[in-house]
Structure formats: C-alpha cells, structure tokens
VOTOR-562698 format. One record per residue (C-alpha): residue number from 1; residue in one letter; x, y, z. Coordinates in Angstrom, 3 decimals. Layout:
BEGIN
SITE  seq  type      east     north        up
SITE  NUM     a         X         Y         Z
...
//
This chain:
BEGIN
SITE  seq  type      east     north        up
SITE    1     m    27.111   -22.137    -8.816
SITE    2     v    25.659   -21.733    -5.318
SITE    3     q    27.138   -18.626    -3.696
SITE    4     h    24.667   -17.919    -0.854
SITE    5     d    22.683   -19.798     1.734
SITE    6     f    19.728   -17.432     1.132
SITE    7     v    18.892   -14.791    -1.448
SITE    8     v    16.102   -12.295    -0.794
SITE    9     f    13.895   -10.956    -3.609
SITE   10     i    11.508    -8.116    -2.681
SITE   11     g     8.683    -6.829    -4.888
SITE   12     r     4.991    -6.103    -5.294
SITE   13     f     4.624    -8.439    -8.315
SITE   14     q     1.445    -6.780    -9.612
SITE   15     p     1.400    -9.109   -11.524
SITE   16     f     4.319   -11.570   -11.489
SITE   17     h     5.798   -11.341   -15.014
SITE   18     i     8.680   -12.907   -16.938
SITE   19     g    11.041   -10.131   -15.834
SITE   20     h    10.442   -11.138   -12.216
SITE   21     q    10.769   -14.773   -13.272
SITE   22     h    14.174   -14.071   -14.831
SITE   23     i    15.433   -12.602   -11.546
SITE   24     l    13.975   -15.438    -9.489
SITE   25     d    15.501   -18.052   -11.787
SITE   26     s    18.870   -16.350   -11.347
SITE   27     a    18.448   -16.295    -7.569
SITE   28     l    17.695   -20.020    -7.486
SITE   29     t    20.941   -20.819    -9.347
SITE   30     l    22.978   -18.728    -6.895
SITE   31     s    21.459   -19.813    -3.597
SITE   32     e    20.375   -22.869    -1.670
SITE   33     r    17.131   -21.100    -0.761
SITE   34     v    15.328   -17.988    -1.977
SITE   35     i    13.039   -15.823     0.132
SITE   36     v    10.471   -13.898    -1.905
SITE   37     v     9.058   -10.964     0.060
SITE   38     i     5.744    -9.725    -1.350
SITE   39     g     4.986    -6.118    -0.463
SITE   40     s     1.673    -4.263    -0.129
SITE   41     a     0.331    -7.452     1.434
SITE   42     d    -2.748    -5.962     3.102
SITE   43     n    -3.630    -3.099     0.744
SITE   44     a    -7.134    -2.642    -0.565
SITE   45     r    -7.492    -3.521    -4.233
SITE   46     s    -6.707    -0.607    -6.535
SITE   47     p    -5.527    -0.203   -10.145
SITE   48     r    -1.949     0.026    -8.818
SITE   49     n    -2.313    -2.896    -6.360
SITE   50     p    -5.058    -5.045    -7.896
SITE   51     f    -4.133    -8.494    -6.584
SITE   52     t    -4.111    -9.785    -3.016
SITE   53     f    -1.087   -11.349    -1.353
SITE   54     e    -2.593   -14.843    -1.682
SITE   55     e    -3.266   -14.318    -5.385
SITE   56     r     0.292   -13.156    -6.020
SITE   57     r     1.670   -15.960    -3.879
SITE   58     g    -0.358   -18.377    -5.983
SITE   59     m     1.091   -16.962    -9.214
SITE   60     i     4.626   -17.612    -8.008
SITE   61     a     4.007   -20.896    -6.195
SITE   62     h     2.319   -22.485    -9.213
SITE   63     i     5.291   -21.719   -11.466
SITE   64     y     7.778   -22.995    -8.863
SITE   65     q     5.805   -25.889    -7.391
SITE   66     r     8.835   -28.130    -6.949
SITE   67     e    10.953   -25.421    -5.312
SITE   68     v     8.123   -24.544    -2.934
SITE   69     s     7.491   -28.180    -1.993
SITE   70     e    11.207   -28.693    -1.362
SITE   71     k    11.284   -25.462     0.688
SITE   72     r    13.923   -23.980    -1.578
SITE   73     l    11.497   -21.130    -2.209
SITE   74     i     9.800   -19.396     0.741
SITE   75     i     7.201   -16.674     0.103
SITE   76     l     6.467   -14.080     2.792
SITE   77     p     4.093   -11.093     3.084
SITE   78     v     5.030    -7.632     4.356
SITE   79     t     2.793    -4.621     4.817
SITE   80     d     3.388    -1.142     3.437
SITE   81     n     4.502     1.691     5.672
SITE   82     q     4.754     4.631     3.294
SITE   83     y     5.786     7.204     5.880
SITE   84     n     8.113     5.183     8.061
SITE   85     d    10.885     3.476     6.110
SITE   86     d    12.547     2.344     9.330
SITE   87     a     9.444     0.442    10.420
SITE   88     w     9.145    -1.199     6.990
SITE   89     i    12.817    -2.151     6.966
SITE   90     a    12.494    -3.594    10.473
SITE   91     e     9.541    -5.753     9.401
SITE   92     v    11.452    -7.119     6.411
SITE   93     q    14.497    -7.779     8.590
SITE   94     r    12.393    -9.634    11.185
SITE   95     e    10.649   -11.776     8.586
SITE   96     v    13.887   -12.682     6.835
SITE   97     t    15.757   -13.315    10.103
SITE   98     e    13.060   -15.674    11.394
SITE   99     t    13.036   -17.540     8.080
SITE  100     v    16.824   -17.848     7.907
SITE  101     l    17.022   -19.169    11.461
SITE  102     e    14.135   -21.592    10.854
SITE  103     y    15.385   -23.076     7.589
SITE  104     g    19.125   -22.511     7.765
SITE  105     k    21.073   -25.748     8.042
SITE  106     g    18.314   -27.706     9.677
SITE  107     g    17.192   -24.963    12.038
SITE  108     g    19.981   -25.661    14.503
SITE  109     f    21.202   -23.054    16.990
SITE  110     r    23.655   -20.488    15.633
SITE  111     t    25.784   -18.316    17.895
SITE  112     h    25.690   -15.227    15.680
SITE  113     g    22.160   -15.471    14.274
SITE  114     t    21.920   -14.644    10.575
SITE  115     r    25.608   -13.713    10.449
SITE  116     d    26.338   -17.441    10.378
SITE  117     f    24.728   -17.550     6.915
SITE  118     r    25.508   -15.981     3.560
SITE  119     v    22.470   -13.824     2.766
SITE  120     g    22.129   -11.834    -0.458
SITE  121     l    19.631    -9.327    -1.862
SITE  122     i    18.745    -9.540    -5.557
SITE  123     g    16.912    -7.102    -7.801
SITE  124     f    17.138    -4.852   -10.834
SITE  125     a    17.482    -1.128   -10.085
SITE  126     k    15.226     0.535   -12.674
SITE  127     d    13.257     3.300   -10.924
SITE  128     g    11.966     4.566    -7.574
SITE  129     s    10.255     1.256    -6.905
SITE  130     s    13.696    -0.308    -6.426
SITE  131     f    14.625     1.999    -3.531
SITE  132     y    14.903    -0.969    -1.177
SITE  133     l    18.094    -2.264    -2.824
SITE  134     k    20.177     0.193    -0.772
SITE  135     k    18.296    -0.314     2.500
SITE  136     f    19.874    -3.601     3.630
SITE  137     p    23.684    -3.231     3.706
SITE  138     e    23.965    -6.277     5.981
SITE  139     w    23.107    -8.470     2.972
SITE  140     d    25.321    -9.002    -0.056
SITE  141     s    24.227    -7.282    -3.247
SITE  142     v    23.488    -9.915    -5.884
SITE  143     p    23.771    -8.506    -9.437
SITE  144     v    21.345    -9.323   -12.239
SITE  145     k    22.433    -9.263   -15.878
SITE  146     g    20.148    -6.524   -17.173
SITE  147     q    16.402    -6.117   -17.247
SITE  148     y    14.492    -8.852   -19.051
SITE  149     g    12.396    -7.020   -21.639
SITE  150     l    11.475    -3.332   -21.960
SITE  151     f     8.022    -3.627   -20.361
SITE  152     n     7.081    -3.339   -16.697
SITE  153     a     4.152    -4.248   -14.470
SITE  154     t     2.606    -0.789   -14.930
SITE  155     d     2.359    -1.345   -18.689
SITE  156     i     0.724    -4.714   -18.108
SITE  157     r    -1.853    -3.271   -15.692
SITE  158     n    -2.670    -0.332   -17.975
SITE  159     s    -3.469    -2.681   -20.862
SITE  160     y    -5.278    -5.193   -18.679
SITE  161     f    -7.634    -2.665   -17.082
SITE  162     s    -8.349    -0.891   -20.368
SITE  163     a   -11.602    -1.274   -22.310
SITE  164     m   -10.014    -4.142   -24.264
SITE  165     g    -8.867    -6.036   -21.177
SITE  166     v    -5.632    -7.127   -22.877
SITE  167     l    -4.041   -10.259   -21.436
SITE  168     p    -0.207   -10.211   -21.117
SITE  169     r     0.351   -13.409   -23.085
SITE  170     d     3.879   -12.421   -24.157
SITE  171     n     4.975   -11.031   -20.788
SITE  172     c     3.626   -13.459   -18.172
SITE  173     s     3.644   -17.206   -17.697
SITE  174     e     0.730   -19.291   -18.919
SITE  175     h    -0.561   -19.777   -15.375
SITE  176     v    -0.558   -16.025   -14.623
SITE  177     v    -2.343   -15.341   -17.910
SITE  178     d    -4.962   -17.990   -17.091
SITE  179     f    -5.480   -16.450   -13.647
SITE  180     m    -5.906   -12.980   -15.156
SITE  181     k    -8.287   -14.351   -17.763
SITE  182     d   -10.512   -15.824   -15.036
SITE  183     f   -10.157   -12.684   -12.922
SITE  184     r   -11.707   -10.649   -15.765
SITE  185     l   -15.011   -12.367   -15.011
SITE  186     t   -15.120   -11.205   -11.384
SITE  187     e   -16.830    -8.249    -9.779
SITE  188     d   -13.443    -7.115    -8.453
SITE  189     y   -12.167    -6.744   -12.012
SITE  190     a   -15.202    -4.674   -12.998
SITE  191     e   -14.617    -2.417    -9.982
SITE  192     l   -10.958    -1.954   -10.908
SITE  193     v   -11.823    -1.092   -14.512
SITE  194     a   -14.337     1.477   -13.246
SITE  195     d   -11.665     2.963   -10.960
SITE  196     t    -9.170     3.061   -13.833
SITE  197     n   -11.687     4.910   -15.998
SITE  198     a   -12.358     7.340   -13.160
SITE  199     v    -8.626     8.079   -12.825
SITE  200     q    -8.293     8.676   -16.569
SITE  201     t   -11.348    10.953   -16.604
SITE  202     y    -9.986    12.899   -13.638
SITE  203     q    -6.618    13.425   -15.285
SITE  204     k    -8.189    14.571   -18.553
SITE  205     q   -10.263    17.131   -16.671
SITE  206     w    -7.791    18.297   -14.023
SITE  207     g    -4.361    17.043   -15.049
SITE  208     k    -1.838    15.190   -12.912
SITE  209     g    -1.063    17.933   -10.404
SITE  210     p     0.609    18.621    -8.134
SITE  211     f    -2.415    19.599    -6.031
SITE  212     v    -2.786    20.513    -2.360
SITE  213     s    -5.359    19.029     0.001
SITE  214     a    -6.113    18.977     3.726
SITE  215     d    -7.343    16.054     5.844
SITE  216     a    -8.823    15.871     9.329
SITE  217     v    -7.766    13.172    11.794
SITE  218     a   -10.528    13.575    14.386
SITE  219     i   -10.090    11.557    17.596
SITE  220     q   -12.499    11.143    20.493
SITE  221     s   -12.425     8.612    23.323
SITE  222     g   -10.371     5.986    21.482
SITE  223     h   -12.269     6.381    18.216
SITE  224     v   -11.390     8.006    14.880
SITE  225     l   -13.899     9.690    12.594
SITE  226     l   -13.914     8.207     9.100
SITE  227     i   -16.036     8.519     5.999
SITE  228     k   -16.872     6.125     3.197
SITE  229     r   -16.060     7.591    -0.180
SITE  230     g   -19.052     8.362    -2.346
SITE  231     g   -17.183     8.467    -5.668
SITE  232     r   -14.530     6.701    -7.692
SITE  233     p   -11.796     5.746    -7.432
SITE  234     g   -12.143     4.037    -4.071
SITE  235     l   -15.933     3.916    -3.883
SITE  236     d   -17.013     2.769    -0.387
SITE  237     r   -13.424     2.734     0.905
SITE  238     l   -12.736     4.247     4.312
SITE  239     a   -11.041     7.633     4.233
SITE  240     l   -10.296    10.664     6.356
SITE  241     p   -12.607    13.660     5.990
SITE  242     g   -10.786    16.031     3.689
SITE  243     g   -10.469    17.601     0.286
SITE  244     f    -8.749    20.166    -1.871
SITE  245     v    -7.757    23.586    -0.608
SITE  246     n    -9.616    26.493    -2.190
SITE  247     a    -7.639    29.292    -3.776
SITE  248     d    -8.726    31.768    -1.107
SITE  249     e    -8.257    29.780     2.102
SITE  250     h    -5.532    28.669     4.470
SITE  251     l    -4.724    24.972     4.856
SITE  252     i    -6.056    24.808     8.402
SITE  253     d    -9.325    26.424     7.330
SITE  254     a    -9.691    23.853     4.552
SITE  255     a    -9.279    21.008     7.064
SITE  256     v   -11.955    22.496     9.340
SITE  257     r   -14.310    23.158     6.426
SITE  258     e   -13.980    19.624     5.047
SITE  259     l   -14.538    18.119     8.489
SITE  260     k   -17.746    20.110     8.879
SITE  261     e   -19.008    19.540     5.333
SITE  262     e   -18.402    15.804     5.234
SITE  263     t   -19.459    14.814     8.772
SITE  264     r   -21.812    17.548    10.113
SITE  265     i   -20.205    16.885    13.470
SITE  266     s   -22.550    17.947    16.268
SITE  267     d   -22.951    18.034    20.039
SITE  268     s   -25.984    18.651    22.270
SITE  269     r   -26.161    22.253    21.045
SITE  270     g   -26.077    21.430    17.330
SITE  271     e   -23.325    21.506    14.722
SITE  272     v   -19.975    22.373    16.235
SITE  273     p   -18.861    25.824    14.979
SITE  274     a   -15.704    26.091    12.897
SITE  275     g   -13.960    28.134    15.589
SITE  276     v   -14.588    25.464    18.215
SITE  277     l   -13.360    22.682    15.928
SITE  278     r   -10.245    24.698    15.196
SITE  279     s    -9.527    24.950    18.926
SITE  280     y    -9.315    21.146    19.096
SITE  281     i    -6.368    21.020    16.677
SITE  282     e    -3.020    19.960    18.143
SITE  283     d    -0.696    22.200    16.140
SITE  284     d     2.435    20.202    16.880
SITE  285     k     0.855    17.073    15.366
SITE  286     t     0.235    18.565    11.904
SITE  287     m     2.035    16.559     9.209
SITE  288     v     2.571    16.693     5.467
SITE  289     f     2.091    13.485     3.463
SITE  290     d     3.583    13.584     0.000
SITE  291     h     4.308    10.066    -1.230
SITE  292     p     4.400    10.376    -5.045
SITE  293     h     1.942     7.480    -5.451
SITE  294     r    -0.271     8.197    -2.443
SITE  295     d    -3.312     8.856    -4.656
SITE  296     e    -3.921     7.227    -8.023
SITE  297     r    -5.692    10.271    -9.458
SITE  298     a    -2.768    12.676    -9.429
SITE  299     r     0.182    14.022    -7.466
SITE  300     i    -1.709    15.206    -4.394
SITE  301     i     0.156    16.557    -1.369
SITE  302     t    -1.966    16.580     1.760
SITE  303     h    -1.648    18.289     5.134
SITE  304     a    -3.222    16.290     7.958
SITE  305     y    -4.459    18.004    11.147
SITE  306     l    -5.108    16.173    14.404
SITE  307     f    -8.392    17.202    16.039
SITE  308     r    -8.576    15.863    19.594
SITE  309     l   -12.167    16.228    20.765
SITE  310     p   -13.108    16.213    24.480
SITE  311     e   -13.354    12.756    26.033
SITE  312     r   -16.993    11.713    26.481
SITE  313     t   -18.975     8.587    27.209
SITE  314     e   -21.207     9.479    24.246
SITE  315     l   -19.390    10.270    21.008
SITE  316     s   -20.230    13.385    19.034
SITE  317     k   -23.028    12.931    16.499
SITE  318     i   -22.039    12.847    12.872
SITE  319     q   -23.738    12.480     9.486
SITE  320     g   -22.102    11.806     6.143
SITE  321     s   -22.715    14.521     3.550
SITE  322     d   -21.099    16.348     0.623
SITE  323     d   -18.494    13.933    -0.893
SITE  324     a   -18.939    11.415     1.940
SITE  325     k   -21.361     8.551     1.383
SITE  326     h   -21.307     7.700     5.082
SITE  327     a   -19.521     8.852     8.234
SITE  328     a   -18.996     7.032    11.523
SITE  329     w   -16.719     6.655    14.546
SITE  330     y   -14.406     3.619    14.409
SITE  331     p   -12.489     2.105    17.351
SITE  332     i    -8.808     2.770    16.688
SITE  333     g    -7.840    -0.752    17.723
SITE  334     n   -10.175    -2.391    15.184
SITE  335     l    -9.027    -0.680    11.997
SITE  336     n    -8.357    -2.904     8.984
SITE  337     p    -5.857    -1.481     6.447
SITE  338     s    -7.452    -3.450     3.587
SITE  339     e   -10.604    -1.313     3.905
SITE  340     f    -8.895     2.058     3.393
SITE  341     y    -8.522     4.301     0.379
SITE  342     a    -5.034     5.240    -0.817
SITE  343     d    -2.617     5.954     2.074
SITE  344     h    -5.176     7.019     4.682
SITE  345     y    -4.405     4.089     6.984
SITE  346     d    -0.694     4.955     6.760
SITE  347     i    -1.521     8.535     7.706
SITE  348     l    -3.369     7.300    10.792
SITE  349     r    -0.561     4.938    11.689
SITE  350     r     1.973     7.750    11.428
SITE  351     m    -0.035    10.385    13.309
SITE  352     l    -1.423     8.140    16.029
SITE  353     g     1.522     5.791    16.451
SITE  354     i    -0.577     2.663    15.898
//
C-alpha cells in the first residue's frame, strides 16, 4: 500500500547488499517514488570506501532498471562533511527538496514546497552509521521489519579484501557479485588489498589506539602546504604535514616538528627555525578532530594547528622528507577531495571555511 509520495533511503552502500535491497524493496511498496542518497560520493578509494559513487549507482540501477527508467527510483550523490553535521544535513535537504519539487506530481508549482508532499525516511538503526535517522524530523519515520541477515557491509569488505578475495555470493545480488569479480582484476583492487594488509600489520604492531597526533595547516598567499604520503595506507594521497606526538613533547611542539621534518620549509635565509614557525600559529584556530573512523589504521585523535605565514609573491621553499614522499603548495580553490587521505580535506574545510 502506497503511504508516501517519496521515501528517502540514505547510505554508503559499500557495497550494495541484500540487506540494503530488502529496505529498498520495502520503500518501493510504500511510496510512489524512492530517493536513494549515496554518501561519501567524492571520497578517495580506501578499504572502508572502496567504490566510487558511479560504481555504487551502477550496482543499484542495474538491479532496479525498470524503476530507474520509470523514474520511480532516483539516485543522488552527497559528499561527506565529518566535522559539520549541519552542513551535511543541509546538503541532503537541498538535494531531496529539489528532487521532490522536480518530480512531485508532474513538477507543478506548490505553495508550500515539500510540505505539499508526504516524504518519509527509511532505514534500519543498527549502529553509529545510522545516526542520520534522527536528523530529519520534517520527514516521517518509515519502519523496517528487522535487519535482513546478520552480516553487514564491513564483513563483506573484510572478506573481499583478504588474501582469498572472497566474493559475497550469498549476501549480494548476482550483478554486484559480477562487478566485484571483475573489480578484482583491476589495479585499484590491488591497491586496496595492499592498504588493507598495511592496516592489519599496523594494528598487530601498535594496536587500535587511541593515539594522539598533531597536524599542521600551513597557509600562505591563498595556498596550503600539503604532502604526498610515502607509505600505506594512502600511498600518494594528499595529506597535511603531521604525525604522532612523542611522549616527551607538547602537542604544539609536535605540530611544529612535523612541519619542519616533512617539508623542510625555508625562506631566503634557510630553513625556518621552530620558534619562528611557532609564532605563525593562530592559537584561536586550533581544533581537535576525533571522528572514530577518521583513520583506518586506528583510533587516532589529532590536533590541527593553523600556521599563517606572511603573504609573499614568492611562496616559501619546501622539500618533502621524512614520511613525506613529496611536498608542495596547492591553491586552496583547486583542491579535490578525492585526492586526499582519510579526513584531511574535511579538516581543511572546517578550519578554512571552504
């Protein structure tokens, strides 16, 4: 029985499995149209987010070809915003509102916007990943009769990126399994397996934390100083200069040390002394970033310090060293979130307001 004009289903779908399919099937019986919102749409590939938005869209669209062609099923991307829930909620609201007004009852004008339509939100509250179910009180809560199966996407990924490369034949549709079978032959899959192995090795050696680190957000004349990671996970991904805090140092000293070690930042007189770098820190801009899944290796809580270097027509000289494979200045307006390691783009977005 149709009870809503639209039902919204939000998830990462990494990958889209039969539990997701059970919820989506339920949504389609309860609503004229279903809006699937795929999160983490522009993240770099990682063991936790291995598939692109287009790949995940393809998984869903192939299973529901008729519903997609009839525009009963609309699939939308949204980006992550780990440290600003309000901004993420606003993006989801905008995307859903535009879709409802475009497709609702022929797209005709409605005096009260989306309030002229019955909109519901469907999902199964199982863990922290379902936090969004309480974030949209303007939409009806659509119940689901229990979780379908005892597995989850994490279990599927752990088996898939293991040495055996296990395909989820019992937990995903035939099309998704075929896609994952073909994906095993790609360079991206090999990179993800290598990253998975690196995470497992790290945890065996160091444990799962929590650990404390410090990062440097160095700004000069509209540019930010970034490194390319020289190790796994995240080999060649862009990252902030930073690292773990030593047992005998303050957080701020760790940030300065890592900035010097990884970039060898210099001016006309040579490497900039630690004391001078420290004077560039804007104390009121220091922030703590502690998302539980911010780093795949372990529970790592980082303290980010904003270094605002003097404005110059010629940027300070830098050279990647220590853990950094490469270091360079990047125009702030040209940053691409899909090139970043972990949450480092989100840190920049939060600290710089971009």
